[in-house]
Structures are given as structure tokens and as C-alpha cells.
C-alpha positions as CSV (number, residue, x, y, z in Angstrom):
1,M,-35.5,-2.2,54.8
2,G,-31.8,-2.6,54.4
3,K,-32.4,-4.5,51.2
4,I,-34.6,-1.8,49.7
5,K,-31.9,0.9,50.4
6,K,-29.3,-1.4,48.7
7,I,-31.5,-1.7,45.6
8,R,-32.1,1.9,45.4
9,R,-28.5,2.7,45.8
10,I,-27.5,0.4,42.9
11,K,-30.3,2.0,40.7
12,D,-29.1,5.5,41.6
13,D,-25.6,4.6,40.6
14,F,-26.8,3.1,37.4
15,T,-28.8,6.1,36.3
16,K,-26.0,8.4,37.1
17,E,-23.5,6.3,35.0
18,D,-25.5,5.8,31.9
19,P,-26.0,9.6,31.0
20,W,-22.2,10.1,31.3
21,R,-21.5,7.1,29.1
22,V,-23.3,8.9,26.3
23,F,-20.5,11.5,26.3
24,R,-17.8,8.9,26.0
25,I,-19.6,7.4,23.1
26,M,-20.0,10.8,21.4
27,S,-16.3,11.5,22.0
28,E,-15.3,8.3,20.2
29,F,-17.5,9.2,17.3
30,V,-16.1,12.9,17.2
31,D,-12.5,11.6,17.3
32,G,-13.1,8.9,14.5
33,F,-15.0,11.3,12.3
34,E,-12.4,14.0,12.7
35,V,-9.4,11.7,11.8
36,L,-10.9,9.5,9.1
37,S,-12.9,12.2,7.3
38,R,-9.4,13.4,6.0
39,V,-8.2,10.0,4.8
40,G,-9.8,10.0,1.4
41,K,-10.7,6.8,-0.5
42,A,-9.9,3.8,1.8
43,V,-10.5,0.0,1.9
44,S,-11.3,-1.9,5.2
45,M,-9.5,-5.3,5.5
46,F,-10.7,-7.9,8.0
47,G,-9.2,-11.2,9.0
48,G,-8.1,-13.5,11.7
49,S,-5.7,-12.3,14.5
50,R,-4.4,-15.8,15.0
51,I,-3.0,-16.3,11.6
52,S,0.9,-16.3,11.7
53,A,3.3,-14.2,9.6
54,G,4.4,-17.3,7.6
55,H,0.8,-18.3,6.7
56,K,-0.3,-18.2,3.0
57,Y,-3.2,-16.0,4.0
58,Y,-1.0,-13.5,5.8
59,K,1.1,-13.2,2.6
60,L,-2.0,-12.9,0.5
61,A,-3.4,-10.1,2.8
62,E,-0.1,-8.3,2.7
63,E,0.2,-8.4,-1.1
64,T,-3.4,-7.3,-1.5
65,A,-2.9,-4.3,0.9
66,Y,0.4,-3.4,-0.9
67,L,-1.5,-3.2,-4.3
68,L,-4.4,-1.3,-2.8
69,A,-2.0,1.3,-1.4
70,K,-0.1,1.5,-4.6
71,A,-3.5,2.2,-6.3
72,G,-4.1,5.1,-3.9
73,F,-6.3,3.5,-1.3
74,A,-5.7,3.9,2.4
75,V,-5.9,0.6,4.2
76,I,-7.9,0.3,7.4
77,T,-7.6,-2.7,9.8
78,G,-8.5,-3.5,13.3
79,S,-4.8,-2.7,14.2
80,G,-4.1,-6.1,15.8
81,P,-2.0,-9.1,14.9
82,G,-2.5,-11.7,12.1
83,I,-4.2,-10.5,9.0
84,M,-4.7,-7.0,10.5
85,E,-0.8,-6.7,10.8
86,A,-0.4,-8.0,7.3
87,G,-2.7,-5.4,5.9
88,N,-1.0,-2.6,7.6
89,K,2.4,-4.0,6.7
90,G,1.4,-4.1,3.0
91,A,0.2,-0.6,3.1
92,Q,3.2,0.7,4.9
93,R,5.5,-1.1,2.4
94,A,3.8,0.7,-0.5
95,N,4.2,4.1,1.4
96,G,0.4,4.4,1.7
97,L,-1.8,5.3,4.5
98,S,-1.9,2.4,7.2
99,I,-4.7,3.0,9.6
100,G,-5.6,0.9,12.7
101,L,-8.9,1.0,14.6
102,N,-8.0,-0.6,17.9
103,I,-10.5,-2.1,20.4
104,Q,-10.1,-2.1,24.0
105,I,-10.8,-5.7,25.1
106,P,-9.8,-7.9,28.2
107,T,-7.0,-9.6,26.2
108,E,-5.4,-6.1,25.8
109,Q,-5.0,-6.1,22.1
110,K,-2.1,-3.9,21.1
111,A,-1.6,-2.1,17.8
112,N,0.9,-3.8,15.5
113,K,4.0,-1.9,14.6
114,Y,2.9,-1.2,10.9
115,V,0.0,1.1,11.9
116,G,0.7,4.6,10.9
117,T,-2.5,6.3,12.2
118,L,-4.1,4.8,15.3
119,L,-7.5,5.3,16.9
120,D,-8.5,3.5,20.1
121,F,-12.2,2.5,20.7
122,H,-14.0,1.2,23.8
123,Y,-17.2,0.5,22.0
124,F,-17.4,-2.0,19.2
125,F,-20.4,-0.4,17.6
126,V,-18.6,3.0,17.3
127,R,-15.7,1.2,15.7
128,K,-18.0,-0.7,13.3
129,V,-19.4,2.6,12.0
130,M,-15.9,3.8,11.3
131,F,-15.0,0.7,9.2
132,V,-18.2,1.1,7.1
133,K,-18.5,4.9,6.8
134,Y,-15.1,5.6,5.4
135,A,-14.5,2.5,3.3
136,K,-14.9,2.2,-0.5
137,A,-14.7,-1.5,-0.2
138,F,-14.5,-4.4,2.4
139,V,-11.8,-7.1,1.8
140,I,-12.7,-10.1,4.0
141,M,-9.7,-12.5,4.6
142,P,-10.1,-15.9,6.5
143,G,-10.9,-15.3,10.2
144,G,-13.1,-16.1,13.2
145,Y,-16.2,-14.8,14.9
146,G,-15.1,-11.1,14.6
147,T,-14.5,-11.4,10.8
148,L,-17.8,-13.2,10.3
149,D,-19.5,-10.5,12.3
150,E,-18.2,-7.7,10.0
151,L,-18.9,-9.7,6.9
152,F,-22.6,-10.5,7.7
153,E,-23.3,-7.2,9.1
154,S,-22.0,-5.5,5.9
155,L,-24.1,-7.9,3.9
156,N,-27.2,-7.2,5.9
157,L,-26.7,-3.4,5.6
158,I,-26.4,-3.6,1.9
159,Q,-29.3,-6.1,1.5
160,T,-31.7,-3.8,3.6
161,E,-30.4,-0.7,1.8
162,R,-29.3,0.9,5.0
163,I,-26.1,1.7,3.2
164,G,-25.3,2.0,-0.6
165,K,-23.9,-1.1,-2.3
166,F,-20.1,-1.3,-2.4
167,P,-17.6,-4.0,-3.1
168,V,-17.4,-6.7,-0.5
169,I,-14.7,-9.2,-1.6
170,L,-13.9,-12.4,0.1
171,M,-10.4,-13.8,-0.3
172,G,-9.4,-17.5,0.2
173,K,-11.9,-19.6,-1.9
174,K,-10.9,-22.8,-0.2
175,Y,-11.4,-21.4,3.3
176,W,-15.0,-19.9,2.4
177,K,-16.1,-22.8,0.3
178,G,-18.2,-24.6,3.1
179,M,-19.9,-21.4,4.1
180,L,-20.7,-20.5,0.5
181,N,-22.1,-24.0,-0.1
182,W,-24.3,-23.6,3.0
183,L,-25.6,-20.2,1.9
184,G,-26.6,-21.7,-1.5
185,D,-27.7,-25.2,-0.4
186,T,-29.5,-24.4,2.9
187,V,-30.2,-20.6,3.3
188,L,-31.2,-19.9,-0.3
189,T,-33.1,-23.3,-0.6
190,N,-35.1,-22.4,2.4
191,K,-35.9,-19.0,0.8
192,T,-34.5,-17.0,3.8
193,I,-32.4,-15.0,1.4
194,S,-33.1,-14.3,-2.3
195,K,-30.8,-15.4,-5.2
196,G,-29.7,-11.7,-5.7
197,D,-28.5,-11.6,-2.2
198,L,-25.6,-14.0,-3.2
199,D,-24.5,-11.4,-5.6
200,I,-23.7,-8.8,-2.9
201,F,-20.2,-10.3,-2.6
202,T,-17.4,-11.6,-4.8
203,V,-14.8,-14.3,-4.1
204,T,-11.3,-14.3,-5.4
205,D,-7.7,-15.3,-4.5
206,D,-6.0,-12.8,-6.9
207,P,-4.9,-9.5,-5.2
208,K,-4.8,-7.8,-8.6
209,E,-8.4,-8.9,-9.0
210,V,-9.3,-7.1,-5.8
211,V,-8.0,-3.8,-7.1
212,R,-9.5,-4.3,-10.5
213,L,-13.0,-5.1,-9.1
214,I,-13.0,-2.0,-6.8
215,K,-11.8,0.3,-9.6
216,K,-14.4,-1.2,-12.0
217,F,-17.2,-0.7,-9.6
218,Y,-16.5,3.0,-9.1
219,E,-15.8,3.6,-12.9
220,K,-19.4,2.3,-13.6
221,K,-20.8,4.8,-11.0
222,S,-18.9,7.8,-12.3
């Protein structure tokens, strides 16, 4: 009898907790929409948090963000260290909008000092919506699981036409070479994607080319 009461008590607590969680999710969407809807054209930049300030990819990210900001784009990152810091630093150096979407995780990620506008999120999926909804393009720098997650989710959304096509640009040809070979030699060969799916993204190591590709894409659409 005691066990039954314990199970019921846990169940009662669970059903009371979940409806209230919906309001927290709603509040994160409202806050995000309210702030980011006023930003204008923006580019979301992703990359590894473990890449140090002296690394060539950090410098590449900073220069790319600098040129994007000079071209009138706000730069949105995950607000943390590494490539995210580099992106915010480049945008700030160009006196552009430097935005950070921070995530509350057990490692207590803190926003880097180059973030100008900061939003905090508890839920990864809400944060992901913000990255996509208000970005004119994605710039994907070398990174780990989180970066790969953002990359493949964006490719999948475009492939399935859940969102309109927009520029997805990978930077760091040497870093991505193995993955790109695998996509062509294994995934495409086994017909689990089509040849056109490999055209959803572009690869470059040139920051100026990133800006040119994004501008060219929207010039064609206008």
C-alpha cells in the first residue's frame, strides 16, 4: 500500500510540474522574439568552445565576423568561449551588433566579454529556433558535437523544406575534409541522400568570400 501511495505522489508531482514548464518555454520564446525581431539582418556563427584565442580558426572566425559586421550584418553566437568569443569579438571590433544566445548547462557556460546583447536560455530547442529564425545565413566553423548538431539540423530543415533555403557556409576546408569525403563516398553512394543535397552548403577558407556568397544569394532573390 505504501508503494502505491509513493508512485501516485510522484505521478501527481510530475503532472503538476509539466504544465508549468510550458509557461517557462513560452517566456523564453517571447523574450527571444521580442529582442531578436528588432535586430535586422543577421548571421549565426557556430564553432567549438575549446578553440583557444591564438588558434588559426579563432583568428579566421574573428576576421569573418568583423567583415560581416562591416557589411551590415549582426553576428549571433552561442555567447561562450572559443569560436563564439571570436565571432562576438570581431563584430564588436567593427562596431556591429554582437549578440549571444547563452545556454544554461551544468558546466555553467558564461557569456564572453564581447557580447553586446545577451539572451539566456534553459531549453536548447528554444535557443535553436532563435538561431535559425533570425539568421540570413549560417557560418559553421570547426567544432564538436554542438556545432555538428547545428550544422546537420540546418541541412535537414532545408532539405525537407521546413525552412527556406539560405546560405550555409563551412569554414576550414582541412577540418571538414574527412566529413565531406564520407558524405560523398558513403552517404551519397548508399543513396541515403541525393546529389543535390550536397549543394545545400558551401565550403571556403576566405572571410571575404563568406560575405560575397551571402550578398550574392540575396541579390539573386531580390
